[in-house]
N, C-alpha and C positions, 0 to 999 in steps of 0.2 A: 469601574470594572476594567480589567486589563483587556487589551485587544489581542485576540488569539486567532491563529489560522491553523487548520488541521491539514496535514499532508498524509495521505494513505497510499502505501504501496500495496495495491490490491492483490498482486500475485502472492506476496508474503501472507497477507491476511486470509486469502482463500486457502492457502496451504495449511495455515494454522487452524482455520475453521474446520477443515476436513480432518485434521489430526485430532482435535478435541471433540469432533462429532463422530468419532470412531468410524471413519470412512465415509460419512455423509456430511455434506456441508451444512453448517449452521446458517440460518438465514439472518444475516446481520443488517442492522439499520445503520448505515455508515454516517448519515447526517448527525446522529446522536452519539457517535462513537466516543467522543471526548468526554461526555458527561457534562459538558459546558454548552452554553449557547454561543455558537460561533457563526459569524456571518459567512465566513469563507471556509469551505471544506473542499479540498482537492482530492480526487481519486485518480490514480494512475494504473492503467491496465492495457491489455491488448485484446483485440477481438480474436475469437477462435479461428484456427486455420481454415481457409476455404480453398479447395483445389480449383483448377480451371473449370472442371465439370463436377460441382459438389455432389457428393452422395447424400442419401437421406439423413444419415447421422450428422454430417457437416451442416446440412440445412437446418436440422432441428436445433443443434447447438447454437448456430448463428441467430436463429429466431429467439431462443431463450436469452442470449446475450443482448440482443436488441431491446427486449423488454426490460432487462436489468439496467441497461444504459439509459433508456428513456425514463425509467422510474427515478433514477438518481438525478438526472437533469431536471425533471419536474419538481424535485425536492429542493432545487437550487444548488446542487453540488456542481462544482466545476470539474468537468470530466475531461481528462487528458489521456489520449490514446496512442499507443505505439502500434507495433504490428507483431504478428506471429510468424516465426520462421520454422519451417519443417525441414529436418535433416534426416537422411537415412544413414544410420551407423550400424554396421554389422547386420544388415538385413532388416533392421527395425527402425521405425520412425520415432524420432524424438522431436519435441516442440519446445521452442524457447521464445520468450518475449524479447523484442528488440526495440530499442529507443525509449523504453519506459523509464529506466533509471536516469537517463540523460535529461528527459523532460522534467522529471522531479528535481534533479540537481539544478537545472536552469531556473526553475521557479523559486527554489530556495535561494539561489544567488540573487534573484531580483526582488526578494521580499521587501527589503528596506526601500528600494526605489518605487515599487508598485504600491506598497502599503506602509507609508512612513510612520503611521501611528502604532504599528504592531509592536508589542513588547515581548511576545513569546509565540513559539510555534509548538505544535504537537506533531511529532513524526511517528507514524506507525510503520515500522520497517525493522529489518534485521541486517541490513547491508552496510558493512563497514566502509564501502566506497564513499559513503556520505560524510565521513569524518572530516576531510578538508573543508567541505562546504559548511558543516556545523561549526567548526572552529572559526571560520571566516565571519559567519553571521553573529557569532558570540562577540567577536571584536567590535561589531557594529551595534552592539547593545540589545541583541535579540536572544532571549533564552530559549533553549531547546529542551522540550520534555519528550523523551523517547518512550513509546509504548512498543514493547518487543517481547520476544520469548526466546529462550536459549536453554540448551542442556550442556552440562559440563563434560559430557562424553564426547570424545573425538569421533570424527567421521560419521556423524548422524545428520539427519536432515536439519537439525536445529543447533548444531555446534557452531559457535560464533567466536570471533575475535573479541577480546576485552576492550579493544580500542574504541569501538562504537559506544559502549556503555561509559567509558571513561571520558569521552568527548562531550557529553551532554551535561546540562545543568542538573537534570534529575531524570530518572527512568522509572517506568512502571513495568514490572514483569507480568505479562498477561497470563491468565489461566482460564480454565474452562468456565468457572463460575462468572468471571468478568465478561467473557464473550456471551454467555447465556443471558447476561443482563442487558446486552445490546441487541438481542435477537428481535426480529420482527414478530409482532404478535399476530 
């Protein structure tokens, strides 16, 4: 059996889950996401924003996040956490994950050093910023299988550069039926 590690960009997966769930998040079982038995599954995300004096909504979101985080850790998932940044633009708050992609890129760069037996990785993402890392680990003998979703329409939430798809050994275009197959029961 080939040694495989799964890396999940949970911000992307959550956005896709909500898209395919028609505005409601599908409850995905991340440990089984690959359809393979993998010893190492990494999930990258950021906790929801908490102000200095959190309101009831922020507290409730954080409690739900803590349950989510604990359940993944209890399943043996390696949980890597960035932070959430809140910006006020034109009078409205927007929220962005910070340091999540760099944590994922660091772990990808260190795959061969930390897991010398690994032959392939599964990357669940849509971010073309990972192309240089993917190309580097391919040179080191690690194949990358990309699980992603994209639309060919410009300026949509899921319009993507072709560079990411071209950089990997193989890709799987996710769809609603696939995600429903990894839903928690």
